[in-house]
C-alpha positions as CSV (number, residue, x, y, z in Angstrom):
1,X,95.6,94.2,106.0
2,X,97.9,92.6,103.6
3,X,97.3,89.3,101.5
4,X,99.6,87.4,99.1
5,X,97.9,86.7,95.8
6,X,98.3,83.4,93.5
7,X,97.6,84.4,89.9
8,X,96.8,81.0,88.3
9,X,94.8,79.8,84.8
10,X,93.0,76.7,85.7
11,X,95.3,74.3,84.7
12,X,97.5,74.6,86.2
13,X,95.6,75.7,89.7
14,X,94.3,72.2,89.3
15,X,97.6,70.6,89.2
16,X,99.6,72.7,92.0
17,X,99.8,70.5,95.0
18,X,99.8,73.5,97.1
19,X,95.7,73.7,96.0
20,X,95.2,70.6,99.0
21,X,95.7,73.3,100.8
22,X,94.0,76.3,99.0
23,X,90.6,76.2,101.8
24,X,87.8,79.4,102.0
25,X,85.8,79.6,104.8
26,X,82.1,77.8,104.0
27,X,78.1,79.9,104.2
28,X,78.8,78.8,107.6
29,X,82.2,80.5,108.6
30,X,83.7,77.2,108.8
31,X,87.2,75.9,107.2
32,X,87.8,72.6,106.3
33,X,91.7,71.8,107.8
34,X,93.0,68.3,106.3
35,X,92.3,65.0,108.4
36,X,96.2,65.0,108.7
37,X,96.7,67.9,110.3
38,X,93.1,67.5,112.7
39,X,95.0,64.3,113.3
40,X,98.3,65.7,115.0
41,X,95.6,67.7,117.8
42,X,93.5,65.5,119.5
43,X,91.1,65.7,122.2
44,X,92.2,69.7,121.8
45,X,90.4,73.2,121.5
46,X,91.9,76.2,119.7
47,X,92.2,80.2,120.8
48,X,91.7,82.1,117.3
49,X,93.7,85.4,117.3
50,X,93.8,87.2,114.5
51,X,97.5,88.2,114.0
52,X,99.1,90.1,111.5
53,X,96.2,89.6,109.5
54,X,97.7,86.1,109.9
55,X,94.1,83.9,111.4
56,X,96.5,81.9,114.1
57,X,94.9,78.7,116.1
58,X,96.7,77.7,119.2
59,X,96.2,74.7,120.6
60,X,94.8,74.7,124.5
61,X,93.7,70.4,126.0
62,X,91.6,70.5,129.3
63,X,92.8,68.7,131.5
64,X,89.8,68.6,134.6
65,X,90.6,67.9,137.9
66,X,87.0,66.8,139.2
67,X,84.7,64.5,136.7
68,X,81.4,67.7,138.3
69,X,84.1,70.6,136.6
70,X,84.0,68.2,133.1
71,X,82.3,71.4,131.1
72,X,81.2,69.2,128.1
73,X,78.3,67.4,130.0
74,X,77.4,69.9,131.3
75,X,73.9,70.9,129.2
């Protein structure tokens, strides 16, 4: 698996607009996706895949045909 390496000193890193795009997993394995991106996928779930060393999120909208089949309401 290959990784892109960005070498900068701390001052340069603070000045980069790309800093907002650099995220890391928290202790629970969660990663922050900016609201401007999340807003483009309302009511979506995502298939998660690892392809060629990259994490891919494939958006899916679920349309229920019968209210009883709504898994969101099942407990």
